[in-house]
N, C-alpha and C positions, 0 to 999 in steps of 0.2 A: 591359518585357515586351511581346512582340508580341501583338496581339489574336488570339484563337482563333476558329475558324469555328463558327457555329451552324447546324445542319441540323435543321429541324423536319419530322417525318414526319406528313403528313396523309393517312391511308390510308382514311378514310371521311368526307370533308368534307361540309358542309351548304351548302345555298343558303338563307341567312337572309332572311326576309321580315319587315320591321319595320312594324307598323301602330300609329300613334298615335291613340288613341280616348279622348276626354276622359271620356265617361260611357258605360261599357260596360253597356248594358241588354240582357241576353240575351233572345232571342226577337223582337227588332225589327230592322229594316233600319237600319244605321248607316253613317255616312260618316266615313272616317279623315281626320284633319286633316293627316296626313303619312304617306307610305309610301315605302319604298325596299328594295332587296335587294342582296346582295353575297355572294361566296364566304366561308363562315364555317367554324366548327368550332374546337375548342380549339387545335389546332396552328397554324392560320392566324392566329387571333387573337393568340396569343403571339408568333408570328413577326413580325407587323406592329408590335407594341409594341417588340420588339427592333430592328427595322429602322428605325423612325422616330427612334430615339435616336442619331442620328449625332453626330459630333464627338469629338475625342480619339482614342484608339486604338479606333476602332469595329470590331467584329467583322464579318466578312462573313456575311450572313444569307441562307440559302436554304431553300426548302421543297421537299420531295419529295411530290408530290400524286398520289394515285390517283383519277382522275376520268374521266368520259366525254370523248372527244376534243373535243366541242363546247364544253367549258369553257376551252379554251386561251386564246382571245382575251380573255375576261373576266378570267381569272387574270393575264394579262400586264398588262392595263391597271390592274387594281385593286391587285395586289401591287407594281407598279412605283411607285405613289404613295408607298409606304412603304419603298422601297429594298430590297425583298425579291426576290431572284431565285428561279426555280423550275425544277424538272424535272417534266414531266408523264409519269406512267405511265398511258397510255390503257387503260381497262378497260370492260367491258360493264356495262349496267344504268344506273340513274339515281342521281344523288346524292340524299341525303336533303333534305327541306325542313324547315326549322325556322321556325315562325311565332312572332314575338315581339309580344305585345299590350301596349302601354305606355299606362297610364291616368294618367300624371303621376308619382305617387309609388308606384304599384303596377304590377307586371309579371307577365305570365303567359307561359310558354314552352310551345309545343306541338311536340313532335318527331314525325317519321314514322319508319317502320320502316327497318331496314338493308336496302339494296337492291343495292349493288354486288356484282359477281361477279368474282372473280379466278380465271382459268383456271390450270392448271399452268404454262403459258408465262408468264402474268402474274406468277405467284409467283416464277418463276425470274428474271425481269427485276428484280423487286423485291429479291430476295436479292442480286443483283449490285450494285444501287444502294446497298443498305445496307452491303454489304461494302466498297465503295469509300469511302463516307462514313466508315466506322469507321476507315479507314487515315489519315484527316486529323486532325491535332491540333485538338481542339475538343470540341463537345458534339453528341451525337446525341439528339434529343428525340422521344419518342413521347408524344403527347397525344391524348386522346379515344378513342373506341371503335374497334375493328377490324372489318372486314367478316366476315360469317359464314364465309367460306371461309378465314379466317385464325384458326381456333380450334385448341385442343389442340396437337398437335405442330408445326403451322405457326407458331404463336405462339412456342413454345419455340425453334424453329430461328431465327426472326427475331431474338429477343433474344440468342441465342448468337452470331450473326453481329455484332450491334451491340457486343458486349463482347469481340470476338476480337482487337482491335488497340488503337490509342492513344486513340480517342475516348472521352469520358466519357458514360455513359448517364444521361439525365435523363427522368423519368417524371411525367406528369400524367394518370393513368388511374384507373379505379375497378374494383371487383368482380373478376372473374376475371382481367382483364388486369393489374390492379395486383398481385394475388397472384402471378401468374406472373412479373412483372417483378422482384419482390422477391427471387425465387430466383436472379436473375442479378447480384446485388450492385450495383445502380446507384449512381452518384455522388450522386444526389439523387432523392427523391420529393416531390411537392407535392400531397398530398390536402387536401380540405376536411375539416371535422370529421366529417360524415356518412360520407364515404369512409374516413376513418381508423378510425372505429368499425367499419365493415364489414371492414376489414383485420384489426383486432384480434379481432373476434368478440365484442366487449363494448363497453359504454359507459364512459367515464370520468366521474367525478363532480366532481373538483376540478382546479385548475390543477396541483397537485403530481402528481395521477394522470396528467395529460397529459404532464408531463415524464418520469415513469417509463415511460410507454408509448412515448414517442419513443425512449428509451434501449433499450427492449425491441426495437423495430423495428430500431434500429441494430445491436443485438446479433445480428440475423439476417443481417447483411452489408450492409445499406443504409448508405451513408456519411453522408448528411445527410437530415434531414427538415425540409421547409419546410411548416409547417402553417397553412393559411388558416383564420382564425377569424371570418370575416365582419365584422360590425360591431365586434368586439372587437379586430381587428388580425391579426397574424401572429407565429408562433413559429418560430425557426430553431434546430435542434439539430445541431451540426456537430462534427467532431473538433477544431476550433479554438476552440469555445466555444458558449454558449447565449445567444441574444438574443431579446428580445421587443419588438415595435413596436406600440403602440396605434394603432388606426385614427384618421385625422384626422376632424374633424367633417364630416358629409355636406354637400355644397353645397346652397344654397337652390334652390328650384324643382323641376323634374322630376328624377326619379332613375331610373337604368337599371342595376340591379346585374348584369345578364347580362354576362359577360366579365370581371368584376373579378378572379377567380382567375387567368384567363389573362393579364391585364395584370400582376398580381403576379409571375407566373412569368417572363414576357417581360422585365420590367424588371430582375428579379433576375439572370437569365441573361446579359442583355446587359452588365451591369456586371461580373460576375465574368469573363466572356469577354474583356472589355476590360482586365482586370488590376486591377479595383477590389477592395477588401477586402469580406468577406462582410457585415459590419454596414452598410456603405455600400450594398451591393447590396440589402439588405433595405429600406433607406430608399427607394431608387429604386422598388422593387416596390410599397411602400405608396403612394408618390406616384402611380404609374401607375394603381393600382386606384382611387384617389380621383378622379383626372381622368376615368377611364372612367365613373364614376357620373353625370357631368353630361351625357352624350350618349346618346341613344337608339341602340340597337344595341350591338354588342360591339367594344371597342377602336377606336373611331372618334375618340378624343381626338387632341390634337396634342402634339408634343414640347415646345413652349414651355409648355403648360399643366402638363406633368409636371415640368419643370425648376423652375417657379415654386413647386411644392409641396414639393420635396425639403427645403429648409431648415426647413420646419415639422415634419418627421417627427422624433420622438424615439425613438431606439433604445436600449434599456436592456440592459446585459449582466447575465445571471443567473448565469453560471458560466464 
């Protein structure tokens, strides 16, 4: 089987600023023991995970990024390290800043407001780019929030274009964007438990409740549910079967959970796009999420670290 293309739509990216602070004593002047920044957001994090896993029938990984023109050089340099190509949709406004405070084994994330503005001309260019991507065999991935100018009808039109041809729609979003995406029968959705409960409008109490709720969501037209359960692992409910993979033990030392869900999704999609079976893809996703834990920032692990963890993942078939 030929590898399929992966196109990640990053329509409201962040500039992540990571600060390592050993003892966060609020109200005092503190010095970070480490700091760095990079272009982030859920779509770019997952794209980098998929891109770094070269070898075998590797899919071509690209990102469609709506960002200020000044981001181009930084995107080229940073995404290039991970074998991710990109197309820039230049837009007005500022990208969001996401501040990550890491205290060793505890992490605090501070997001700023949505600021990008897409004019009617920008939205027309975006529609054209999505239409072209949808015509290529592969996956069209929407992850993270959308700008305020892409609400309501604009969101519906975008997902309608994404599902109008041969590409498979993959979703890692929450709230109103996830609810809208479900109406367009995506190939897969990847919520965490909090996002999943928001979609359902209720909480589940037992694991059997979770399984029944996944079947309920699939009954609405979603083909697959990849449910991130944090420290418990991940659950995949698919037309081909149901599998559960427990999380691997957390690495020793500092922990950085930000981006684990993005790593899970990127590792999973890269494997299925390369022709791998879905249980194997789940194992790669768990391995990628575990490797992510050991690095401050989101999805800054390496491919060898992920590969070394894959044999340790145990995927159990439930149905």
